[in-house]
N, C-alpha and C positions, 0 to 999 in steps of 0.2 A: 512846676510846683514840688516842693520837698515831699518825698514818698520814702518813708522808712521802709516799708515792705519791699518796694522795689529795689532800694539800695542793699538791703540785707540779701535779698534773693540772688542779686548779680554778684555780691562778694562771696557768698557761700559756694556758688558754682565756680568763680573764678579761683578761689583758694581750695576748693575740693573739700569744704568743711560740711556740706550739707548732709541731712538725714536721707540715706538711699530711698526710704519709703516714700519720701516727700518730692522725689526727683521730678515726677511727671507734673505734679502740680506747680512746682517752680518754673519749669519750662513752658508750661501753658501761660503763666502769668508774664513771664519775659517776652515771649513771642508776641504777646498782644501789645504790651507796653514799649517794646522796641519797634513795633510795626513790621516784624519779620514773619508774616503770616502766608506768604506765597513763595514759590520757587523763584519768581522773579525778584522778589525783595531779598531773598537769601543770596541769590547770584550777585546782584549789584554789591551787597555787603561784602561778600568774598572777593570780588574784583577790587573793592577800595582797600581790602586788607592786603592784597598783593601789591597794590600801588604803594602803600605804606613801607612794605619790606623792599620794593624795587627802589624807592627814594633813599634808602640807607646806604647806597653806594657800595654794596658788597659787603657791609659790616654784619657781624653776628646779629641776627634780628631780635635776639634777647628773650627772656622768659615771658615778658609780658605779651609778646606777639604770639608765642606758642599758646599761652592760656587763652588769648582771645580766639585763635584759631580753633581750640578744643571746644571752647564755648559755642562758636558758631556752628561747629559740626553737631554738637548735642542738639541745638536748637533746629538745625536742618533735618536730623534724623527724626525728632519729635514731629515737626510738621509734615514729613513725608508719610510718617506712620499713621498719624491720626487725621490727616486730610488727603486721602488718596483721590486723585482726578478720575472719577469714574463716570464715563459716558455711556449712552445706550449702545449695546452690541451691534455689530454691523456683520452681514453675511457677505461672503465673497465666494465666487466660483473658482475653485482650486483643483488641479489635476490630483487624482489620488494615485497610489502606486500601481494600479491596474491600467493607468492611461485614461481613465473615465473622468469627466467633470462632476464635482460634488459641491454641494453649497455648505459651507461651514461658517461659523462664527469666529473670526479672528480676534484674539485678545487685542484691546486697544494698544497695548504698550509694544505689540509686535508690528503695528502699522506706522508707516511713514506719515508724519503729520501734513506733508505737502500732497502726497498722491493718495493717502488712506489705503493704500494696498500693503500686503505682507512684504516686509522688507527681506531682500536678498543679501545685500551688503551694507548693513547699518554702520554709519559713522558718526563721531561725536564732534561737533563744532565748538569754537572757543566759549560759548556760552553754556557748555554742558548738556545742551539739547542733542538728541539722536535723530539722524534723517537717513533715508536711502541715498547712497553715494550718488547715483546719477540724478537725483532730483535737485539735491543741494548743489551739485556742480552746475546745473542748469541755472538755478537761482543766482549764484555767484557770477556765473558768466554773463548774465543779463545786466550786470552793474550793480547789484544789491549789495550793500555793505552791513545790512542788519540781519538778526535772526529771525526768520519767519515767525517762530512761536512767541517769543518774548519781545520782538521788536527792538531789542538791544542793539547798538552797534558793536559788531565783532571786532575784538582787538587784532585778530588775525585770521586768516582763511585757511589755517592747517585743518586738514580732516584726520581724525584719529579712528582707526577701525574699532568698533564696538564688539569684540570677540566674546564677551560674556553673553551679550544679547544674542549674538549669532549662534552660539552654543545652545541657548535656551529655545531659540525658534526651531532649530533642529530637532531638539527633543520632543518639542510639541508636535511638529510635523510627524515624526516617528510614532508617537502615542496616538495619533489621530489618524493613521494609515495614509498620511498625504506625503506626496512626493516633495522632499526638501527643496527649497528654492535654490538655483545654481547661480553663482556670481558670474559677472561678466569675465570672459577670458583675457580681456585687455590687460596688460600689465599696469601696475600702479605707476604714477608719476614719480620719477626718483626724487629723494628728499635732497634738497640743497645741501652742499657740504657747509662745515662749519666756517665761520670766517677766522681770520688770524687772531683776532682780539677775542672771540669766543673761546677759541682753543686754549689761548693763553690764560684766560681767567679759569678755565676748568683745570687746566694743568697745575695752576697755583694752588687750587683748592685740593686736588689729589696729592700734592707734596705735603699740605697741611695734614691730610689723613694719616700720612707715614710718620708725622711729627712726634717726639717723645713727650710733647707738652699736651696733657689731656684737655686743656682749653682750646687749643688750636684744633685738636681733632674733633671736639663738640662742634666748635663754630663751623669748620668746614662740612661735617656731616649735615648740619642744620641747613646750610646754604645749598648744598647739593640736593637735599630733600626738596626744597622750594623751587629750585631751578628744574627738576625733574618733573615736577607738579605742573609747571607752567604750560608747556606744550610738547608735542611730539618730536620737534626738531631737537629740543634740548635733551630729551630722553636719549635719542640716538646718538647725539654728540658726546654725552657723558659716558654712554656705554662704550663708544668707539675709543674713547680716550683711556679706557682700562680701569674704570671705577669700580666694576663689580667685584672683582677678587678683593680690593681694599675696603670696600664696604662690608663684604662678607667676614674679614678678618675683625671687625668692629662688633660683630655680633656677640662675641664672646667678652666683651669689655665690661668691667667691673662697674663702669659709670652709666647708670641707668639711662640718663638723658642721650648720652652718646649713642648706646644700644638702640634707643627709641628712634633717634634720627636715622641711623643706618638701615634700620629695617624698613622705616617708611620710605626712605629713599629708594631702597630696592623694590618695594610695591610700586612705586610710581614708575620706575623703570620698566617693571614688568608688563605695564600695560601695551608697550610696543612689541609686536609679535616677534621682530627680529631679536630683542632683547630676551625674550623667554627662553630661546634656546641656549643663549650665552649664559644665563643664571642656572639653569639646570646642569649644563656641561661644566660648570664650575663647582658642582657638588653643594648647592646652596641649602637643600632641603634640610639636611640634619641641623645646620645652623639656625635656620629659620624656626624648626621645631624647638630648638633649645630656647629661643626667645618665647616661644609660644607657651612654654613650660615655666619659665623663671623670670621674664621680664616684667616691667611696669604693666598696669592695665592697658594703657594705650598702646605699649609695644606689642602686647599679646594680641590685641585687637587688629593691629596692622600686619602682624605675623600670619593671622587667620586669613586676612584679605589677601595677603600675597600667595597664600596656598591656592586660595580660590582663583586668583588671576591665572597662576601657572597651570591649575588643573583644567582650564578650558581645553588644552591640547589633550587628547585622548590617551595617547601613550604616557603623558605625565601622570595622569590619574593613577596608573599602575605603579610608577615609581614613587609617587608621594605616599601612596597606600602602604608600601613596604617600609617605611621609616620610622613608624611609631607615630605618625602625625595624627591619625584618627583617634586614639585614646586621649591625646592632649586636646584635641578639638571638642570631644566630648566633655571634658573637665571645664573648658572654658564655656561651653553651653550650659553647664551647671552652675557655675559660680561667677561667671563674668558680669560686666555691666550690661545695660540693654543693648548698647551698640556691639559689645563683644560677643553677646549671645547671637546678635543678628549676623555678624561676620562668620562665627562658627557654624551657625546653621547653613549659611549660604555655601561654605566650603565643604561641609559634610554632604549636602545634597549633591553638589558637583561630584565629589569623589565616589559617592555611592551608586551613581549612573553605571559605573564599572561593576559588574557582577561580583568579581573577586573581593571587592572593599566592603560588600554588605555584611558579610560574616564578620569581618573585624569590627565594624561597627556595632553590630548585634552584640558581639562578645564584650565590647567596651562599655556596654550598659546603656547604649542610645535609646532603646526602645521605652523603658520606663520614664526617661527624661521627656521623651517626645510626647507620651500619654499624659504626663503632668501638664505639659502645655496645651494639649488638646482639651483638657478637662479644666484648665485654669479660667475662672470666671472673667477676668479682664480681657481675654481673647489676645493677649500679647503673642506675637509670633505665630499666629494660628495658621496663617498661610503657609510659612516655612515648615511647620510641623506636620501638617497634611501632606505637602508634597514629599517630605522625606518618608512620612509613614506609608504613602502609597508605593514609593520605590521599594521599601524594606519588605512590604507584604508579599512581593513576588519571589522572595527568597525563603526556602523551607524553614531555617531556623528563625527567619523573622516572622513568619506567619505563626510559628508556635508561640513565640515571645509576645507577639501582639495579642494572640488569643488568650494567653495567661493573665493578661492585665484586665481582662473583662471590658473590652472595648465597646461592646455593642450597643448600649444605652447612649453613650457619647456620639457614636457615628450615626445612630437613627436621628438623634436630635439635629446633628449638623446637616442630615439630608433634608430635614424640613426648613431649617432656619438659617444655614451657612450661605457664604458667597457662592456664586456659580461655581468657581474653581474648587472650593472647599467641598461643595456638594458632589461634584464629579469624582474628586479624590476619595471622599467617603465611600461613594458606591463602589469605586475601584477596590478599596480595602476589604470592604464586605464581601465583594464577589470572590476575592481570594480566600478569605476565611470560610466561605460557604462551599469551597470546593477541595478542602482537605480531610484529613482523618476526623476532625472535630466537627465536621459540616454539620451533622444533625444537631448538636449541642448549640451552634451559633444560630442555625435557621430556627430552631425552636424559641431561643431568646430573642431574636429579631421579630419573630411573629408576635411574642409577648409584647414587646415595645411599640407595637403598631407600625412596622416598617412599610407595610403595603400602600398606605395612603401618600407619604412622601415620595415613595418610589414611582407610583403612577404619575405624579405631578412632575417629577423629574424626567420620566420617560416622554412626557408631552412639551415640556418648556425648558429643559436643560440645555447645556452646551451639547454639541455633537458628540463628544466623548461621553459626556454625562448621560445622554439619552442612550447611546450604546450599552453602557455599563449597567443602566437601571433596566433596560430590556432584558438583559442576560439574567441579571439578579431575579426579575420579576418571574421569569420561566422557572427558576430554581425554587423560588418561594412557592409558586403555584404547584408545582410538582409535589413539594414537601407538604402543603396543605391538603391536596388530593390523597396522598398517601396517608396522611393523619386520618382523614375522613373514613377512607377505606378500612382502615384498622379498626376505627371505632364501629362501623357498621358490621365488620367481620365479628367483633366481639359481641355486639348486640344480637346477631343472628345465632351465635354459640349460646349466649345465655337463653335465648328463646328455645333452642333445641333441648337444652338441658331441662328447661321448664316442662316441656311437653313429655320427655321421657320421664322424668321424676316430678309428677305433678305437685306432690307436697313435699317440700323440703323438710329435712329433719327437724328445724326449729319449728315448723308448723304442726307437727304431731301433737295431737291434744293428749293431756295427762291420763285421761280415762283408757286411752288406747295401749298404755304401757302396763304390762301385767305386773302383779305385785312382787312376783318372783320370776326372774329370768331363768329359762331352762339352760342348764350348764352341760356342755358336752359331757362332763363327767358323770352326770345322772344317769346316762345310758348304760353305764357298766355296773355290775354288782359290786357292793362294798366289800372290801377284804376285811376280815376280822382277825 
């Protein structure tokens, strides 16, 4: 049936003419009317879009395909943000760093959907789902051709290592005092070499990248972007053909669309671990930061995502942090689109795992922005904000900056009503604040805000890390309360002693006891005439 609202919503997003304040409401209506309400729906739509591009016979996909892709990404981000799949927490027996078994609640996103165990070597399949490598290999070896989670038929059996998730799992293990899972020592199966036709097609595209014709450059960059997105095999073939230096040269292009295609192609190539080293050794970071500062909004988003992908490798965190990337990410977090802010927050979180980058982020003004997200009534990016705040609070400058923002009321509120992860991060931040120079100020403020009740509840029912932080914070709060009571009792005893020594205080002396004329010391001496 004709639907003017539906049509106007679709056209406004397609042409980017919508009111930013109405973006979330528009996306909600579109996701319902287009029946894109689940990850399965979105994956099917994304595959259909790729088929449209593939059916073009290698021609420039055109602006309308790019706009459709952008629209689909916006809806996907909206659905994932507003409809997180949250199941009941499950406890697992895991070896801690001392070699003992301990029962911990593993976050669902760190579990393999097949084995339900903490993943050691997470890999991504063609449908975008992540599994433990050994589990999905057994599934495929048994003759299955569908994704276990979505039941979709997989276009190929390529397994792409999920380095981002592996890094987050390692960070979670370290935070919780758990021995990080070790990957199998068996070497990965070698990637099949490019066929002659594939290599010829890629070489032709690389030649166009060097063309003096801006249209040919733009078309070739767009096609490489889509090829690199399709699978790991393409990513390796494109990089081996020498595409990385050519794409980097286009990051300074005056054509914003060409620049956008080039940085997004690099993002897709960076997903393959072998390509990360090639991109970094080519000196890519300053050029990516240039796009992050000066590109279109979508180019800036993908530049931030590229830095996040590269920063999974610990040594690259140091290199990226020293190139001026952090202030540019803070700016994007402040003024970017919703997706841009999310990409910037993810990159900043990863970079700030390295201690040396924390000071850079704090001096770039990250803390006030994060506190603004923490106190935002909409709760947008709350998970990312609290994760970053928890990391920064372990830094001396970060602790001072957070303390100056008067965070205690918001943190106490989160302790009582936040998600399990946000509650544990709030406890971690409070614990750092209550152990510094201003600890008495923060302890007193926390006591005024009624922190004891949510802390006791967290100590009983929180995550393992949350319980540990809550118990430590309860001990400090209890010592503070006892100290305050002892001071009050001491003051009361002092007042009682004073009252015994001086039964009548000066204000209690009655008027009749005061002589009409006070005897002056001078009256004891004769008056001189």
